[in-house]
PALUM-911505 format. One record per atom (N, C-alpha, C, O, CB): atom name; residue number from 1; residue in three letters; x, y, z. Coordinates in nm, 2 decimals, decimal comma. Glycine has a CB too. Example, Ala and Ser with C-alpha at 12.3 -4.5 7.8 and 13.67 -1.06 7.14 Angstrom:
2
+-------+-----+--------+--------+--------+--------+
| atome | num | residu |   east |  north |     up |
+-------+-----+--------+--------+--------+--------+
|     N |   1 |    ALA |   1,32 |  -0,57 |   0,78 |
|    CA |   1 |    ALA |   1,23 |  -0,45 |   0,78 |
|     C |   1 |    ALA |   1,32 |  -0,33 |   0,78 |
|     O |   1 |    ALA |   1,42 |  -0,33 |   0,85 |
|    CB |   1 |    ALA |   1,13 |  -0,45 |   0,90 |
|     N |   2 |    SER |   1,28 |  -0,22 |   0,71 |
|    CA |   2 |    SER |   1,37 |  -0,11 |   0,71 |
|     C |   2 |    SER |   1,29 |   0,00 |   0,79 |
|     O |   2 |    SER |   1,34 |   0,11 |   0,80 |
|    CB |   2 |    SER |   1,41 |  -0,06 |   0,57 |
+-------+-----+--------+--------+--------+--------+
//
This chain:
54
+-------+-----+--------+--------+--------+--------+
| atome | num | residu |   east |  north |     up |
+-------+-----+--------+--------+--------+--------+
|     N |   1 |    UNK |  28,08 |   8,65 |   8,70 |
|    CA |   1 |    UNK |  28,05 |   8,52 |   8,75 |
|     C |   1 |    UNK |  28,04 |   8,42 |   8,64 |
|     O |   1 |    UNK |  28,08 |   8,30 |   8,66 |
|    CB |   1 |    UNK |  27,91 |   8,53 |   8,82 |
|     N |   2 |    UNK |  28,00 |   8,46 |   8,52 |
|    CA |   2 |    UNK |  28,00 |   8,37 |   8,41 |
|     C |   2 |    UNK |  28,14 |   8,32 |   8,38 |
|     O |   2 |    UNK |  28,15 |   8,20 |   8,34 |
|    CB |   2 |    UNK |  27,94 |   8,44 |   8,28 |
|     N |   3 |    UNK |  28,24 |   8,40 |   8,39 |
|    CA |   3 |    UNK |  28,37 |   8,36 |   8,35 |
|     C |   3 |    UNK |  28,42 |   8,26 |   8,46 |
|     O |   3 |    UNK |  28,49 |   8,16 |   8,42 |
|    CB |   3 |    UNK |  28,47 |   8,48 |   8,35 |
|     N |   4 |    UNK |  28,39 |   8,27 |   8,58 |
|    CA |   4 |    UNK |  28,43 |   8,18 |   8,69 |
|     C |   4 |    UNK |  28,37 |   8,04 |   8,65 |
|     O |   4 |    UNK |  28,44 |   7,94 |   8,66 |
|    CB |   4 |    UNK |  28,38 |   8,23 |   8,83 |
|     N |   5 |    UNK |  28,24 |   8,04 |   8,62 |
|    CA |   5 |    UNK |  28,17 |   7,91 |   8,59 |
|     C |   5 |    UNK |  28,23 |   7,85 |   8,46 |
|     O |   5 |    UNK |  28,25 |   7,73 |   8,45 |
|    CB |   5 |    UNK |  28,02 |   7,94 |   8,57 |
|     N |   6 |    UNK |  28,26 |   7,94 |   8,36 |
|    CA |   6 |    UNK |  28,32 |   7,90 |   8,23 |
|     C |   6 |    UNK |  28,45 |   7,82 |   8,25 |
|     O |   6 |    UNK |  28,48 |   7,73 |   8,18 |
|    CB |   6 |    UNK |  28,34 |   8,02 |   8,14 |
|     N |   7 |    UNK |  28,53 |   7,87 |   8,35 |
|    CA |   7 |    UNK |  28,66 |   7,81 |   8,38 |
|     C |   7 |    UNK |  28,65 |   7,69 |   8,48 |
|     O |   7 |    UNK |  28,75 |   7,64 |   8,52 |
|    CB |   7 |    UNK |  28,75 |   7,91 |   8,43 |
|     N |   8 |    UNK |  28,53 |   7,64 |   8,51 |
|    CA |   8 |    UNK |  28,51 |   7,53 |   8,59 |
|     C |   8 |    UNK |  28,49 |   7,55 |   8,74 |
|     O |   8 |    UNK |  28,49 |   7,46 |   8,82 |
|    CB |   8 |    UNK |  28,63 |   7,44 |   8,58 |
|     N |   9 |    UNK |  28,48 |   7,68 |   8,78 |
|    CA |   9 |    UNK |  28,46 |   7,72 |   8,92 |
|     C |   9 |    UNK |  28,31 |   7,73 |   8,95 |
|     O |   9 |    UNK |  28,22 |   7,70 |   8,87 |
|    CB |   9 |    UNK |  28,53 |   7,85 |   8,95 |
|     N |  10 |    UNK |  28,28 |   7,77 |   9,07 |
|    CA |  10 |    UNK |  28,15 |   7,79 |   9,12 |
|     C |  10 |    UNK |  28,14 |   7,92 |   9,20 |
|     O |  10 |    UNK |  28,24 |   7,97 |   9,25 |
|    CB |  10 |    UNK |  28,10 |   7,67 |   9,20 |
|     N |  11 |    UNK |  28,01 |   7,97 |   9,21 |
|    CA |  11 |    UNK |  27,99 |   8,09 |   9,29 |
|     C |  11 |    UNK |  27,91 |   8,04 |   9,42 |
|     O |  11 |    UNK |  27,81 |   7,97 |   9,41 |
|    CB |  11 |    UNK |  27,91 |   8,19 |   9,21 |
|     N |  12 |    UNK |  27,95 |   8,08 |   9,54 |
|    CA |  12 |    UNK |  27,89 |   8,04 |   9,66 |
|     C |  12 |    UNK |  27,79 |   8,14 |   9,70 |
|     O |  12 |    UNK |  27,80 |   8,26 |   9,67 |
|    CB |  12 |    UNK |  28,00 |   8,03 |   9,77 |
|     N |  13 |    UNK |  27,68 |   8,10 |   9,77 |
|    CA |  13 |    UNK |  27,58 |   8,19 |   9,82 |
|     C |  13 |    UNK |  27,63 |   8,25 |   9,95 |
|     O |  13 |    UNK |  27,69 |   8,18 |  10,04 |
|    CB |  13 |    UNK |  27,45 |   8,11 |   9,85 |
|     N |  14 |    UNK |  27,61 |   8,38 |   9,97 |
|    CA |  14 |    UNK |  27,65 |   8,44 |  10,09 |
|     C |  14 |    UNK |  27,54 |   8,46 |  10,20 |
|     O |  14 |    UNK |  27,56 |   8,49 |  10,31 |
|    CB |  14 |    UNK |  27,70 |   8,58 |  10,06 |
|     N |  15 |    UNK |  27,41 |   8,43 |  10,16 |
|    CA |  15 |    UNK |  27,30 |   8,44 |  10,25 |
|     C |  15 |    UNK |  27,24 |   8,58 |  10,25 |
|     O |  15 |    UNK |  27,14 |   8,60 |  10,31 |
|    CB |  15 |    UNK |  27,35 |   8,41 |  10,39 |
|     N |  16 |    UNK |  27,30 |   8,67 |  10,17 |
|    CA |  16 |    UNK |  27,24 |   8,81 |  10,16 |
|     C |  16 |    UNK |  27,16 |   8,82 |  10,03 |
|     O |  16 |    UNK |  27,10 |   8,93 |  10,01 |
|    CB |  16 |    UNK |  27,35 |   8,91 |  10,16 |
|     N |  17 |    UNK |  27,15 |   8,72 |   9,95 |
|    CA |  17 |    UNK |  27,07 |   8,73 |   9,83 |
|     C |  17 |    UNK |  26,93 |   8,68 |   9,85 |
|     O |  17 |    UNK |  26,89 |   8,61 |   9,95 |
|    CB |  17 |    UNK |  27,13 |   8,64 |   9,72 |
|     N |  18 |    UNK |  26,84 |   8,72 |   9,76 |
|    CA |  18 |    UNK |  26,70 |   8,67 |   9,77 |
|     C |  18 |    UNK |  26,69 |   8,53 |   9,70 |
|     O |  18 |    UNK |  26,80 |   8,47 |   9,67 |
|    CB |  18 |    UNK |  26,60 |   8,77 |   9,70 |
|     N |  19 |    UNK |  26,57 |   8,49 |   9,68 |
|    CA |  19 |    UNK |  26,55 |   8,35 |   9,62 |
|     C |  19 |    UNK |  26,62 |   8,33 |   9,49 |
|     O |  19 |    UNK |  26,66 |   8,22 |   9,45 |
|    CB |  19 |    UNK |  26,41 |   8,32 |   9,62 |
|     N |  20 |    UNK |  26,62 |   8,44 |   9,41 |
|    CA |  20 |    UNK |  26,68 |   8,43 |   9,27 |
|     C |  20 |    UNK |  26,83 |   8,45 |   9,27 |
|     O |  20 |    UNK |  26,89 |   8,45 |   9,17 |
|    CB |  20 |    UNK |  26,61 |   8,53 |   9,18 |
|     N |  21 |    UNK |  26,89 |   8,47 |   9,39 |
|    CA |  21 |    UNK |  27,04 |   8,49 |   9,40 |
|     C |  21 |    UNK |  27,08 |   8,64 |   9,37 |
|     O |  21 |    UNK |  27,19 |   8,67 |   9,36 |
|    CB |  21 |    UNK |  27,10 |   8,41 |   9,30 |
|     N |  22 |    UNK |  26,98 |   8,73 |   9,37 |
|    CA |  22 |    UNK |  27,01 |   8,87 |   9,35 |
|     C |  22 |    UNK |  27,03 |   8,94 |   9,48 |
|     O |  22 |    UNK |  26,97 |   8,91 |   9,58 |
|    CB |  22 |    UNK |  26,89 |   8,94 |   9,28 |
|     N |  23 |    UNK |  27,13 |   9,04 |   9,48 |
|    CA |  23 |    UNK |  27,16 |   9,11 |   9,60 |
|     C |  23 |    UNK |  27,06 |   9,23 |   9,61 |
|     O |  23 |    UNK |  26,99 |   9,27 |   9,52 |
|    CB |  23 |    UNK |  27,30 |   9,17 |   9,59 |
|     N |  24 |    UNK |  27,06 |   9,29 |   9,73 |
|    CA |  24 |    UNK |  26,97 |   9,40 |   9,76 |
|     C |  24 |    UNK |  27,03 |   9,52 |   9,68 |
|     O |  24 |    UNK |  27,15 |   9,56 |   9,69 |
|    CB |  24 |    UNK |  26,97 |   9,44 |   9,91 |
|     N |  25 |    UNK |  26,95 |   9,58 |   9,59 |
|    CA |  25 |    UNK |  27,00 |   9,69 |   9,50 |
|     C |  25 |    UNK |  27,05 |   9,81 |   9,58 |
|     O |  25 |    UNK |  27,15 |   9,87 |   9,54 |
|    CB |  25 |    UNK |  26,90 |   9,73 |   9,40 |
|     N |  26 |    UNK |  26,99 |   9,84 |   9,69 |
|    CA |  26 |    UNK |  27,03 |   9,95 |   9,77 |
|     C |  26 |    UNK |  27,17 |   9,93 |   9,83 |
|     O |  26 |    UNK |  27,25 |  10,02 |   9,84 |
|    CB |  26 |    UNK |  26,93 |   9,98 |   9,89 |
|     N |  27 |    UNK |  27,19 |   9,81 |   9,88 |
|    CA |  27 |    UNK |  27,32 |   9,77 |   9,94 |
|     C |  27 |    UNK |  27,43 |   9,77 |   9,84 |
|     O |  27 |    UNK |  27,54 |   9,82 |   9,86 |
|    CB |  27 |    UNK |  27,31 |   9,63 |  10,01 |
|     N |  28 |    UNK |  27,40 |   9,71 |   9,72 |
|    CA |  28 |    UNK |  27,49 |   9,71 |   9,61 |
|     C |  28 |    UNK |  27,53 |   9,85 |   9,56 |
|     O |  28 |    UNK |  27,65 |   9,87 |   9,53 |
|    CB |  28 |    UNK |  27,44 |   9,63 |   9,49 |
|     N |  29 |    UNK |  27,44 |   9,94 |   9,56 |
|    CA |  29 |    UNK |  27,47 |  10,08 |   9,52 |
|     C |  29 |    UNK |  27,56 |  10,15 |   9,62 |
|     O |  29 |    UNK |  27,64 |  10,23 |   9,58 |
|    CB |  29 |    UNK |  27,33 |  10,15 |   9,50 |
|     N |  30 |    UNK |  27,54 |  10,11 |   9,74 |
|    CA |  30 |    UNK |  27,62 |  10,18 |   9,85 |
|     C |  30 |    UNK |  27,76 |  10,11 |   9,87 |
|     O |  30 |    UNK |  27,86 |  10,19 |   9,88 |
|    CB |  30 |    UNK |  27,55 |  10,17 |   9,98 |
|     N |  31 |    UNK |  27,77 |   9,98 |   9,87 |
|    CA |  31 |    UNK |  27,89 |   9,91 |   9,90 |
|     C |  31 |    UNK |  27,96 |   9,84 |   9,79 |
|     O |  31 |    UNK |  28,07 |   9,80 |   9,79 |
|    CB |  31 |    UNK |  27,87 |   9,82 |  10,01 |
|     N |  32 |    UNK |  27,88 |   9,82 |   9,68 |
|    CA |  32 |    UNK |  27,93 |   9,74 |   9,57 |
|     C |  32 |    UNK |  27,88 |   9,60 |   9,58 |
|     O |  32 |    UNK |  27,80 |   9,56 |   9,67 |
|    CB |  32 |    UNK |  28,08 |   9,74 |   9,56 |
|     N |  33 |    UNK |  27,93 |   9,51 |   9,49 |
|    CA |  33 |    UNK |  27,89 |   9,37 |   9,50 |
|     C |  33 |    UNK |  28,00 |   9,28 |   9,53 |
|     O |  33 |    UNK |  28,12 |   9,31 |   9,49 |
|    CB |  33 |    UNK |  27,83 |   9,33 |   9,36 |
|     N |  34 |    UNK |  27,98 |   9,18 |   9,61 |
|    CA |  34 |    UNK |  28,08 |   9,08 |   9,65 |
|     C |  34 |    UNK |  28,03 |   8,94 |   9,64 |
|     O |  34 |    UNK |  27,92 |   8,91 |   9,68 |
|    CB |  34 |    UNK |  28,13 |   9,11 |   9,79 |
|     N |  35 |    UNK |  28,11 |   8,85 |   9,58 |
|    CA |  35 |    UNK |  28,07 |   8,71 |   9,57 |
|     C |  35 |    UNK |  28,19 |   8,63 |   9,61 |
|     O |  35 |    UNK |  28,30 |   8,65 |   9,58 |
|    CB |  35 |    UNK |  28,03 |   8,68 |   9,42 |
|     N |  36 |    UNK |  28,16 |   8,52 |   9,68 |
|    CA |  36 |    UNK |  28,26 |   8,42 |   9,72 |
|     C |  36 |    UNK |  28,25 |   8,31 |   9,61 |
|     O |  36 |    UNK |  28,14 |   8,27 |   9,56 |
|    CB |  36 |    UNK |  28,24 |   8,36 |   9,86 |
|     N |  37 |    UNK |  28,37 |   8,27 |   9,56 |
|    CA |  37 |    UNK |  28,38 |   8,17 |   9,45 |
|     C |  37 |    UNK |  28,48 |   8,06 |   9,49 |
|     O |  37 |    UNK |  28,56 |   8,08 |   9,58 |
|    CB |  37 |    UNK |  28,42 |   8,24 |   9,32 |
|     N |  38 |    UNK |  28,47 |   7,95 |   9,42 |
|    CA |  38 |    UNK |  28,56 |   7,84 |   9,43 |
|     C |  38 |    UNK |  28,62 |   7,82 |   9,29 |
|     O |  38 |    UNK |  28,54 |   7,81 |   9,19 |
|    CB |  38 |    UNK |  28,50 |   7,71 |   9,49 |
|     N |  39 |    UNK |  28,75 |   7,80 |   9,28 |
|    CA |  39 |    UNK |  28,80 |   7,76 |   9,15 |
|     C |  39 |    UNK |  28,79 |   7,61 |   9,12 |
|     O |  39 |    UNK |  28,73 |   7,54 |   9,20 |
|    CB |  39 |    UNK |  28,95 |   7,80 |   9,14 |
|     N |  40 |    UNK |  28,84 |   7,57 |   9,01 |
|    CA |  40 |    UNK |  28,82 |   7,43 |   8,97 |
|     C |  40 |    UNK |  28,90 |   7,33 |   9,06 |
|     O |  40 |    UNK |  28,88 |   7,21 |   9,05 |
|    CB |  40 |    UNK |  28,86 |   7,41 |   8,83 |
|     N |  41 |    UNK |  28,99 |   7,39 |   9,14 |
|    CA |  41 |    UNK |  29,07 |   7,31 |   9,23 |
|     C |  41 |    UNK |  29,00 |   7,31 |   9,38 |
|     O |  41 |    UNK |  29,05 |   7,24 |   9,47 |
|    CB |  41 |    UNK |  29,21 |   7,36 |   9,24 |
|     N |  42 |    UNK |  28,90 |   7,39 |   9,39 |
|    CA |  42 |    UNK |  28,83 |   7,40 |   9,52 |
|     C |  42 |    UNK |  28,88 |   7,51 |   9,61 |
|     O |  42 |    UNK |  28,83 |   7,52 |   9,72 |
|    CB |  42 |    UNK |  28,85 |   7,27 |   9,59 |
|     N |  43 |    UNK |  28,97 |   7,59 |   9,56 |
|    CA |  43 |    UNK |  29,02 |   7,70 |   9,64 |
|     C |  43 |    UNK |  28,92 |   7,82 |   9,65 |
|     O |  43 |    UNK |  28,86 |   7,85 |   9,54 |
|    CB |  43 |    UNK |  29,15 |   7,75 |   9,59 |
|     N |  44 |    UNK |  28,89 |   7,87 |   9,76 |
|    CA |  44 |    UNK |  28,80 |   7,98 |   9,78 |
|     C |  44 |    UNK |  28,86 |   8,11 |   9,75 |
|     O |  44 |    UNK |  28,98 |   8,14 |   9,80 |
|    CB |  44 |    UNK |  28,74 |   7,98 |   9,93 |
|     N |  45 |    UNK |  28,79 |   8,20 |   9,68 |
|    CA |  45 |    UNK |  28,84 |   8,34 |   9,66 |
|     C |  45 |    UNK |  28,72 |   8,43 |   9,65 |
|     O |  45 |    UNK |  28,61 |   8,38 |   9,62 |
|    CB |  45 |    UNK |  28,93 |   8,35 |   9,54 |
|     N |  46 |    UNK |  28,74 |   8,56 |   9,66 |
|    CA |  46 |    UNK |  28,63 |   8,65 |   9,65 |
|     C |  46 |    UNK |  28,65 |   8,75 |   9,54 |
|     O |  46 |    UNK |  28,76 |   8,78 |   9,50 |
|    CB |  46 |    UNK |  28,62 |   8,73 |   9,78 |
|     N |  47 |    UNK |  28,53 |   8,79 |   9,48 |
|    CA |  47 |    UNK |  28,54 |   8,90 |   9,38 |
|     C |  47 |    UNK |  28,45 |   9,01 |   9,43 |
|     O |  47 |    UNK |  28,34 |   9,00 |   9,47 |
|    CB |  47 |    UNK |  28,48 |   8,84 |   9,24 |
|     N |  48 |    UNK |  28,51 |   9,14 |   9,42 |
|    CA |  48 |    UNK |  28,44 |   9,26 |   9,46 |
|     C |  48 |    UNK |  28,43 |   9,35 |   9,34 |
|     O |  48 |    UNK |  28,53 |   9,38 |   9,28 |
|    CB |  48 |    UNK |  28,51 |   9,32 |   9,58 |
|     N |  49 |    UNK |  28,31 |   9,40 |   9,32 |
|    CA |  49 |    UNK |  28,29 |   9,51 |   9,22 |
|     C |  49 |    UNK |  28,25 |   9,63 |   9,30 |
|     O |  49 |    UNK |  28,14 |   9,63 |   9,36 |
|    CB |  49 |    UNK |  28,18 |   9,47 |   9,11 |
|     N |  50 |    UNK |  28,33 |   9,74 |   9,30 |
|    CA |  50 |    UNK |  28,30 |   9,86 |   9,37 |
|     C |  50 |    UNK |  28,17 |   9,92 |   9,32 |
|     O |  50 |    UNK |  28,13 |   9,90 |   9,20 |
|    CB |  50 |    UNK |  28,41 |   9,96 |   9,37 |
|     N |  51 |    UNK |  28,10 |  10,00 |   9,40 |
|    CA |  51 |    UNK |  27,98 |  10,07 |   9,35 |
|     C |  51 |    UNK |  28,03 |  10,18 |   9,25 |
|     O |  51 |    UNK |  28,14 |  10,22 |   9,24 |
|    CB |  51 |    UNK |  27,91 |  10,14 |   9,47 |
|     N |  52 |    UNK |  27,93 |  10,22 |   9,16 |
|    CA |  52 |    UNK |  27,96 |  10,32 |   9,06 |
|     C |  52 |    UNK |  28,00 |  10,45 |   9,13 |
|     O |  52 |    UNK |  27,95 |  10,49 |   9,24 |
|    CB |  52 |    UNK |  27,84 |  10,34 |   8,97 |
|     N |  53 |    UNK |  28,09 |  10,53 |   9,07 |
|    CA |  53 |    UNK |  28,13 |  10,66 |   9,12 |
|     C |  53 |    UNK |  28,01 |  10,75 |   9,12 |
|     O |  53 |    UNK |  27,93 |  10,75 |   9,02 |
|    CB |  53 |    UNK |  28,25 |  10,72 |   9,05 |
|     N |  54 |    UNK |  28,00 |  10,84 |   9,21 |
|    CA |  54 |    UNK |  27,89 |  10,94 |   9,21 |
|     C |  54 |    UNK |  27,93 |  11,07 |   9,15 |
|     O |  54 |    UNK |  27,85 |  11,16 |   9,15 |
|    CB |  54 |    UNK |  27,84 |  10,96 |   9,36 |
+-------+-----+--------+--------+--------+--------+
//
């Protein structure tokens, strides 16, 4: 997420985060992490980080 912001983009809230913007650790461990982002031109895109291999 830092790189997206570094390049002039932003990270959108999905509504699944708590007040600090953190995801549920149990959900992230099972499904991975996903964030919606906007680039510096306003185009929407998503970033997904798969969960760690077991």
